[in-house]
C-alpha positions as CSV (number, residue, x, y, z in Angstrom):
1,M,7.7,-26.6,-12.3
2,S,8.4,-24.3,-9.4
3,R,4.9,-24.9,-8.1
4,V,5.4,-28.7,-8.2
5,F,8.4,-28.5,-6.0
6,G,6.9,-25.8,-3.7
7,R,9.2,-23.0,-4.5
8,S,8.3,-19.9,-2.4
9,P,6.8,-17.0,-4.3
10,L,8.7,-14.6,-2.1
11,S,11.9,-13.1,-3.3
12,S,14.7,-12.1,-1.0
13,D,13.5,-8.5,-1.3
14,S,9.8,-9.2,-0.6
15,R,10.3,-11.7,2.3
16,P,11.0,-8.9,4.9
17,W,7.9,-7.1,3.8
18,Y,5.8,-10.3,4.0
19,L,7.1,-11.1,7.5
20,G,6.5,-7.5,8.6
21,S,2.9,-7.7,7.4
22,L,2.4,-11.0,9.2
23,G,3.4,-9.2,12.4
24,E,1.2,-6.2,11.8
25,L,-1.8,-8.4,11.0
26,E,-1.3,-10.4,14.2
27,V,-1.2,-7.2,16.3
28,A,-4.2,-5.7,14.5
29,E,-6.2,-8.9,15.3
30,R,-5.2,-8.6,19.0
31,L,-6.1,-4.9,19.1
32,S,-9.6,-5.7,17.8
33,R,-10.2,-7.2,21.3
34,L,-9.7,-3.8,23.1
35,S,-12.8,-2.6,25.0
36,P,-15.1,-0.1,23.2
37,E,-13.5,2.9,25.0
38,W,-10.4,2.5,22.7
39,T,-10.1,3.8,19.1
40,V,-7.7,1.8,16.9
41,L,-6.2,2.9,13.6
42,H,-3.8,1.0,11.4
43,S,-1.2,2.1,8.8
44,V,-1.6,5.8,9.7
45,P,0.3,7.9,7.1
46,V,2.7,10.6,8.5
47,G,4.8,12.9,6.5
48,T,5.2,13.0,2.7
49,R,7.6,10.2,2.1
50,G,5.3,7.2,2.4
51,S,6.1,6.4,6.0
52,D,3.3,5.3,8.4
53,I,2.6,4.3,11.9
54,D,1.8,0.6,12.2
55,H,-1.0,1.1,14.8
56,L,-2.3,4.1,16.7
57,V,-4.6,3.6,19.8
58,I,-6.4,6.2,21.8
59,G,-8.1,5.2,25.0
60,P,-8.5,6.0,28.7
61,G,-4.8,5.2,29.3
62,G,-3.6,7.7,26.7
63,V,-2.4,7.9,23.2
64,F,0.0,5.2,22.0
65,T,1.8,4.5,18.7
66,I,2.7,0.8,18.2
67,N,5.8,-0.2,16.2
68,T,5.3,-3.9,15.4
69,K,8.4,-6.1,14.7
70,F,8.2,-9.7,13.6
71,H,11.3,-11.6,14.6
72,E,10.6,-15.3,14.2
73,D,12.3,-17.5,16.9
74,A,14.7,-14.7,17.7
75,N,16.5,-14.0,21.0
76,V,15.9,-10.5,22.1
77,W,18.1,-8.6,24.7
78,L,16.6,-5.4,26.2
79,G,18.4,-2.6,28.0
80,T,17.6,0.9,28.9
81,H,18.9,2.3,25.6
82,R,19.3,-0.8,23.4
83,L,17.3,-3.6,21.9
84,L,19.3,-6.4,20.3
85,V,17.9,-9.1,18.1
86,N,20.1,-12.2,17.9
87,G,23.0,-10.0,19.1
88,Q,22.4,-7.3,16.4
89,K,21.6,-3.7,17.3
90,T,18.2,-2.3,16.2
91,D,16.6,1.1,15.9
92,H,13.3,-0.1,17.4
93,L,13.5,2.1,20.5
94,R,14.6,5.2,18.7
95,N,11.9,4.7,16.0
96,A,9.2,4.2,18.6
97,R,10.1,7.4,20.3
98,F,10.2,9.3,17.0
99,E,6.8,8.1,15.9
100,A,5.2,9.0,19.2
101,S,6.7,12.5,19.1
102,R,5.4,13.0,15.5
103,V,1.9,11.9,16.5
104,A,1.9,14.1,19.6
105,K,2.9,17.2,17.6
106,L,0.2,16.5,14.9
107,L,-2.6,15.9,17.4
108,T,-1.5,18.9,19.5
109,R,-1.6,21.2,16.5
110,V,-5.1,20.1,15.4
111,A,-6.6,19.8,18.9
112,H,-5.2,23.2,19.9
113,A,-4.4,21.6,23.2
114,P,-1.3,19.7,24.5
115,V,-1.3,16.0,23.7
116,S,1.3,13.5,24.7
117,A,1.9,10.1,23.1
118,S,3.9,7.1,24.0
119,G,5.6,4.7,21.7
120,I,5.3,0.9,22.2
121,V,7.4,-1.8,20.5
122,A,5.3,-4.9,20.0
123,L,7.4,-8.1,19.3
124,V,5.9,-10.9,17.4
125,G,7.3,-14.4,17.0
126,V,10.3,-14.0,19.3
127,K,11.6,-17.0,21.2
128,Q,13.1,-15.3,24.3
129,I,13.4,-11.9,25.8
130,T,16.2,-11.2,28.2
131,V,15.7,-8.0,30.2
132,K,18.6,-6.3,31.8
133,N,16.8,-3.0,32.2
134,R,13.5,-1.8,30.7
135,P,13.4,1.6,29.0
136,T,11.4,4.1,31.1
137,D,9.6,5.7,28.1
138,V,9.1,2.8,25.6
139,P,7.3,-0.3,26.7
140,V,8.6,-3.4,24.9
141,L,5.9,-6.1,24.9
142,R,5.2,-9.4,23.3
143,D,2.1,-9.2,21.2
144,S,0.3,-11.5,23.6
145,E,0.9,-9.0,26.4
146,L,-0.4,-5.9,24.6
147,I,-4.1,-5.9,25.4
148,R,-3.7,-6.6,29.1
149,W,-1.0,-3.9,29.3
150,L,-3.2,-1.3,27.7
151,H,-6.3,-2.2,29.8
152,T,-4.3,-1.9,33.0
153,Q,-2.9,1.6,32.3
154,P,-4.2,4.3,34.7
155,E,-6.8,6.7,33.2
156,V,-5.1,9.9,31.9
157,L,-7.6,11.1,29.3
158,A,-11.0,12.6,30.3
159,P,-13.8,10.9,28.4
160,D,-14.8,14.1,26.5
161,F,-11.2,14.9,25.4
162,R,-10.7,11.2,24.5
163,V,-13.7,11.3,22.2
164,R,-12.5,14.5,20.7
165,L,-9.0,13.1,20.0
166,A,-10.5,10.0,18.5
167,R,-12.6,12.2,16.1
168,I,-9.5,14.1,15.1
169,A,-7.4,11.0,14.6
170,T,-10.0,9.3,12.4
171,N,-10.2,12.4,10.1
172,P,-7.9,11.8,7.1
173,S,-7.1,15.5,6.9
174,T,-5.2,15.2,10.2
175,W,-2.6,13.1,8.5
176,G,-2.5,15.0,5.3
177,G,-4.2,12.4,3.2
178,E,-6.2,9.2,3.1
179,T,-5.8,6.8,6.0
180,L,-4.4,3.6,4.6
181,V,-6.5,0.5,4.9
182,P,-4.5,-2.7,4.7
183,D,-5.6,-4.8,1.7
184,L,-6.4,-7.9,3.7
185,A,-7.9,-9.8,0.8
186,A,-4.8,-9.4,-1.4
187,F,-2.5,-10.3,1.5
188,G,-4.6,-13.3,2.3
189,V,-4.0,-14.6,-1.3
190,I,-0.3,-14.1,-0.9
191,R,-0.3,-15.8,2.6
192,R,-2.2,-18.9,1.3
193,T,0.3,-19.2,-1.6
194,V,3.3,-19.0,0.7
195,E,1.8,-21.5,3.1
196,G,0.8,-23.8,0.2
197,A,4.3,-23.8,-1.1
198,R,5.7,-24.6,2.3
199,R,3.3,-27.6,2.6
200,V,4.5,-28.8,-0.8
201,R,8.1,-28.6,0.4
202,L,7.3,-30.5,3.5
203,A,5.6,-33.2,1.5
204,W,8.7,-33.6,-0.7
205,G,10.7,-33.8,2.5
206,F,8.6,-36.7,3.9
207,A,8.8,-38.5,0.5
208,L,12.6,-38.1,0.6
209,L,12.7,-39.6,4.1
210,L,10.7,-42.6,2.9
211,L,12.7,-43.3,-0.2
212,V,16.3,-42.8,0.8
213,P,18.4,-45.7,2.3
214,A,18.8,-45.8,6.0
215,S,22.6,-45.1,5.6
216,T,21.8,-41.6,4.2
217,L,19.1,-40.8,6.7
218,G,21.2,-38.3,8.5
219,L,21.8,-36.3,5.3
220,S,18.1,-36.4,4.3
221,T,17.1,-35.3,7.8
222,R,19.3,-32.3,7.5
223,F,17.9,-31.6,4.1
224,F,14.3,-31.9,5.5
225,S,15.1,-29.4,8.3
226,L,15.9,-26.8,5.6
227,L,12.5,-27.2,3.9
228,G,10.5,-25.3,6.6
């Protein structure tokens, strides 16, 4: 019966995970367009508590960790030390700095040479970004800006050292275990199910608009707006 009425298969607990995965897949697709000089890794495990780096890129412009955040239709306010989403404080800047620091330490230890890394916050789905001041150490970018920004960074890594770092980063032992590979097929099934349920809800909404008397059109329109 829930399928007939288009009930979403996502629970309140799983919905944040689903939206986060949508954002990561969107950024992963964009990163696939980087030029061949760049090495891209996804879901890189760090530490022993199941945490990972959404994306790690190594190229002429340096080493970057990318923290992807999906905030659908949100208003973002950005200052030197704060990033607000719909008026709410977030830890996005702090987390980006912490991830970059962890990666820099790990690569430095394995490479036996100093390696610096920068954290990036990639925002997916946001409606508006109001910038008061930009953080000097953490670029905050829309996903659509990411590739151009990376390609326009000045070259800071010599080709030989860049290749060496890429080799180190792609070795699972660097991160203390297997590099995680997103299960795109499984996620694709979930995504199609969610989108299918949404289409069913929309169809019921259209049917309701056709059937109700004109006097109740305002009520049904408000109901229809909730179905998406």
